[in-house]
N, C-alpha and C positions, 0 to 999 in steps of 0.2 A: 503493500500500499504505501501510495505516496506519503501520507504523514508521516509515515517512519524518516522520510529523509526531510522534509521540509520545518522549518520554527513551529513549537507549540505555542498558542499564545494564552493568557488567562484576561479573562478580564469579567466586571461585576453580572454582566447580563450573558446569561451561557447560549442566547439566541446568537449574540455576537459571534461568539467561537465555531458555533456552527456553522454559519454562514462561512466564516473564512477557511473553515476545515471541508466542506463543500465545495469550496472554488475551488481549492486543490485538486478534489477530486475529478470534478468538469474539467481542468486543464489536464490532467493525464488522460483521460479520455477523447480529448481533441486535439493532443499533440500527434503532429504527424514528424516523424523523423526516427532517428538510428535507434531502434530498439535493442540491437545486439548485442551495444554496450555493458559492462556490468551495471546493475540496478544504480550502483552508486556512483555511477561517472556522469557526467555531464553528458544530457540527450541534445544532438544537434537535431534542428528540424524548425517547426513553425507551429502557431496555432491557429486549428483552423478554423473559419468563419462560418462554412456553409458554400464557400464555392469551389469546386473542383479546378485543380490548376492553376490557382489565382493567388497570389503573395501582393499584401497589401503594407506599401510603406507607414503608412499610417497607422495602421492596427497593429505593426511590427513593433512602432514606437512604444503604443500605448502600453500593450504585453511587458515592454521589456525594463518598466516602470515598476514592475511586480515579479517578475520572473526573477529580476536579482534578490530576492527575498527565499529563491528555492534551494538554497543550501548546493547551488552549481549541478540541482536534478535537471533542472531545464538551460538551455544555455543560451541566453539573451544575446550575449556578443556575436556566434555563429548565425542568428537570426539576424542580424543588422547588418554583418557582414555580406550578405546575401547581395543585399543592394548596393555595395561598392564592388560587388565583382561583375555587376551588369552596366555601371556605370559608362554613360559614352565619355567618348573624347572630349567631348565640349563640357564634360560637367553633367550635362543632365541626369539626373534620378527623375523619373517618374512614380507617381503611387503605386501604380499597379502594373504586376507582370503576368504574363503566360510561363509557368513553370517548365513547359514541355520544350518552348521554343528559346525562354529565355526574352522575349521582346515586349514592350509597353504594351497596355493595353488601356487605349484613351476613349474621348468620348468627344462628339461636335463640340461642344459648348467648351472643353479642354484639351484643347488637340496636343498639349506638351504633357497633359497629367500631372500637372504642379499641384503640390498639398502645401498644408500647413509645415514650415521650416524647423523640424522640431531636432534634429538630428546631434546639432551640437548642444541644447539640454540634454539629451541623452547620452551624450557620450559624456557629458560630465559628472549626470549621474552615476553611470559607470564606476567614473574614476572613483569616487568616492564612497561608492559599496560594495567595489571590487579589487582598487586599489592596482590597478596595471597601468602602471605613468607607460611603459613602452608603447602600450594599444595605443594612445595616445600620439606618441611620436608618428607609429604608422599610419594611421587613419586622418592625421589632420590637414593629408594635401589632395584625399576626397572630399573633407569637408568646402576646404575654400575652392575649390573645383565647383565643387556644388553652388557656395553662395554666388560667386561669379558668374556662373550658367544663370541664376535669376534675375541677378543686377542686369547681366545680358539681355535680358530678352521680357522683363518686366519692368525696370527703371525708369519713368519718366523725366522729361528735362528738369520739373520742380523738384528733385529728388526721392519723390514719392513712388510707390509702386501700385500700378493697377492691373488686377488679376482676375483670372476667371472667380463666378462666384463659389464653384462647387472646391475650390480651393482652400476656403475659408469654412470648410468643413460645418455650414451652419444650416443645411439640409432645404427645408422649403419655406425658408423665410424671405417674404418680399424685401430685394435691395433698394426698391426705386432707383433702377438707373446711376449707382453711386459707380462713381470710376475710380478712387481710390478710397478702400476698406480700410476703417480703424483696425480692425482686427488684424488683417494679413500683415499690415506696417508693423504692430506693436509687435506682433508676432517674428516679426524679420527681425524687427530693436533687440528682440530678447535672441535671437539667433546670433546677435554681433556681439551684445552682451558676453554671452559664454565663448562666443569664437575666440574672445579678449581674454576670459578669464583663463580660458584653455593655453592662451599664449603663458598666462602667468606661470601658470604650472609647469609648462615646458622650457621655461626663464627666454623665451624668445619673445625680447623687447620689442622688436620690428612688426610681429606678429600683433601680440596684444594691442599697440601702440595704432596700427592700421585700422581694426577695429572697433577699438575704442572710439575713434574719429567718424566710424561709419554710424556706432550705435549714439551717438552724443549728435548726430546730423538728423539722423531719425526720428530722438527725443525731442530735438528743438521745433522740427516741422510738426512734428504730432502735436506738441501743444500748443504752438504758435499759429495753426490753422485747424486742427480739430476740434480743439476745446471751446466749448458752447459758455462764456461766462455767466449768461442769464439761465441756462437750462444747467448750468454746470454739470455737465455730462460730453463725453469726445463720439464726434460724430463722422458716419463718412462724408464724401465730398463726392459733388459730383464734376464732369469735364471742366467745368467751369471755377472748379475749386472753392463752391458755394455748400456749405453745410446743409446736409439732409436732416433736418429736426426729427424729421416724421419717423426716421429710421432709428430708432432707441433697440438697442440689443444686447445681449449678454459679453458679445464678441469685444464691446468696450473693455471689458474687465482683463483682456491681455496688459494693457498698460499696467497692471498694477504688478503682474508676475516680471514684466520687463520693466518697473522699477521708475516707469516715466513720468509719474504725476510726481509734484511736491505734495508735504505732509497735509497741505489747505486742500487743494483738489481731490486727496486722497480721503481725506474726511467726508466732503462731498458726494464721491463715490460709495464709500462703506455704508454712509447713512442711509443708499437707495436700498442697498443689502438689507438693512432691518426693516424697511418700510412696504407693510403689508400691500401699500396700492401701488408700489414699483416692484422692486424683485424679492420682497421679503416674506414669499408665500410658506405655506405651513412648509412644504416640501422645499428645501433651497436648492436650485434658482433656477425660474423658468428664464428659457431662450430669450423669450420678448417679457417686458415688464405690463403688470395687470392694467398699467393706463396706457397702454398699447393700444389701438382702436384693434387688430389682428389679435389680439391675446385671445386665447379661449383655454377654459377653465378643464376642458376635457385633453388639451395637447394642440389637437391637429400637427400632429407631428412634432415638428419644432417652435411650434407658434404655441408657445405657451409650455411646451414639454420639457420637463428636467432631463437634461441630459448627462452622465454621471460623469462625462468627461470634461465639460463645462464648470461643472462643481466641482470637481478637481482642481481645475485650472485655478477659478476664483478662490477657493480655501488656500492653496499655495500662495496667490498675490495677498491674501490677508495675513499670511504670520509675517511678507516681508515688510509689513505695514503696522507691527509690534498687535495685532487684531488677532492673535493666536487663541486665545478663551474664545470668541465669538465663531471662529475658523472650526474650534471642536465641536461646540453647542451645533453646527449648522452640520458636520460632519455625522455625527449622531442622528439627527433628524432626518439625515436622507437615509441614513442605515435601517431606518427604522419603516421608512416608506417601501425601500426593497424587499424588508421581510415581511411586510403587512399584505405586498402582492402577492408575492412568493407563497405565504400562508393566509388567505383570505378571511377566512374564518378558524384557523387555529389548526383543523386538519388537514382541512381541502389543500392539497397540492398544486399552487399556482403556474409560474414563471416568473425570467427574471428576462429584463427588457432592455432595450437600446433606451428607451425615452418612456418617462412616467408621467402621470398626471401631475400638475402643482400643488393641489389643495385634498385628493384627497389618493386612495390607493386606489391602482390598476396602472395597465399602459395608458401610454398617450394614445389616443384613437385621430386617425386622420379619415374624414370623408371622402374627401375631394381626391382621392388618389395621387397628390403631390409627393406621398412617405410612405414607405414599407417600414412598420418599424420590427425592428429586427431581435427575434426570443434568443436568449442563453447567449447574447454579445460578449463574451468572456473578455474580450481588449478591454471594453470599457468597465465591468461588474467589477474587474480585478485590480481597477484605479481604487476603489472605495473599501471591498472586502478585504482587501491583501493590504495594498501601500497606504490611503489615509487610517485603515485600522490598526496598523504599527506606527506610523508618524503622526498622525493627530487623534486618535482615539487613545491608545496607549499612549501617544508623545515621545518615541525615541526617535532621533536623530544620531545616524549612526556615518563616519566617517575614517574609512579605514588608512587612508594615510597619515592624518593626524594621531591615529590609536584611540579615538575618544569616540565615546559616547552620551551623548545628552539625552537625557530625560524629566521632562518638565510636565508636572503631574497639578494642573489645577487644585486639587485637594486631595487628601488622601485617601486611596481609593484601593481594593485588594484585585490586581492587575500586573502583567508583566509577562515575558517571553522568556521561552527555554530554548536551547540547543541552536542559539542564530551562529550563522557561522561568517565570522571576520575571517577571509581568508582561509589558512587551517588553523584558525582558534574559535574554537566553541564555546559562547556564553550564555549563563542564565543569568534575567535580573528578575524577581518577582516583589511585591511588597504584599504585606499581611497584617494584619495584630493579633499579636498573642498575647499572651500573660503581661508579658515586660512591656504591652504598646507597640506601636508601629515599628516595622522593622525591612527594610531591605536586606534580600539574602541575594549573595551573587556566585558566581562560581565562573571560571576559566582556566582555560590552557595555559594561555601566554598574560602578559603584563599590560594591560590598557588604562587608560584615565575615565575616572567616569564622573560627570558632574549631574548632581541634583537638585531639581527647583522647583520645591513646593508653594505656588504662589498665596494660597490659603493662609501658610504656616509664616510666609515671608522669609522663608529659608532658600538658602542655595552654597551649596557644597561640591569642591571639586577634590575627588581623591585619587590616588593611582591603586589601581586594582589588582594585587600579585595573582601570580598563579593559583590556582586551588578553589578550596571555599572562603568564604566570609561574609561577616553579615554588617550591619549598622541600625543602630537604633535612631529614629527619627529624632526621638525627644533629645537626645545627645548630642546633635548635629549642631 
């Protein structure tokens, strides 16, 4: 069973733990790869999402963000390497490929097969979770060629990028003749930011500076051209560079993850995530706000639907603006809607979906045929039930190169993780209450540095954790 290899999580709500375990079982059932290797060895391949002989870059990027927690059971790096292997000489990497021919599969509205440029973010994530600096040295040339290809084909004289709507991955949302979409431009700024970070890791000052300049150029243009000071929101631009203020959508929040708004702008954006008349629905966050005339409480695909990928993106953006407690609360709320849809009356078994209703359990319903809701769409599900479960609900932040594990807990709760692989070092971190009070139990094969922060208790402490077993009493911190 896959559960014998992946980390074991503990949480006070057992339903969350069951959902985490079930996701790994589904992943094993849908993994297409080399099954000949020993069971404990990394399994090269990819996560099957229902289309035979098709591999999607977008799905693979999403999947890699939780497969890094598989204790090398499933190899996310090899999954991404496939796309480098089929990269064209000009740097092009399309979203979808036919695995029998290695050729791109494109559409009339997106002839080059462009998708959101997530690869630099994913590779930076790999580095901190897997700790392989040599990999960054090997693949940075692919990332540079990919970025150059995007710029050569989609950048316009004003410095912004004009791309097919499908490249923004916002489903069936109407873009009202948008020429410069805020979500793609902010996501490309994110890519430039992480390219610069990769340059810093490789001690390549020229690479770091070059992409920092690209990042600040995009950031400046987005803030000066796309921010509406009256509506306090970022908007798409039409071909005349006029803001399309009726086009308000969740894609704006790529700006938080890309660290584009100052704290004043960010407060305005975050306040709308809490406002029930905007994005603050019971199930956070709908792709269109409640105030949008096209919003539907039944979802209508993405027109009011809550999509786990965008919920993940917003939550990660909130963390960058010191809103970790609100981010955790939203992750927990979204997890409950996933659970209630899977078990609508406690006994009946439902399903998990690509998009959910914003204020009641159940999948997003589309009546006009403009969107087909995928069931058991694991690349999105795993972002919530595995990645957010470990990083935001339990609250662990892990960096292998730094040999650090940070644990931020809003309050003392019984939770933690067992048998988490930090390369060849397996660690266990659990909090429990016993006769001596609240205690953190730790177990490790090698030295690492552990930071515990309990917000309610106003306690924070960093300690070196030696190999073997040890524990710490919270009252004595």
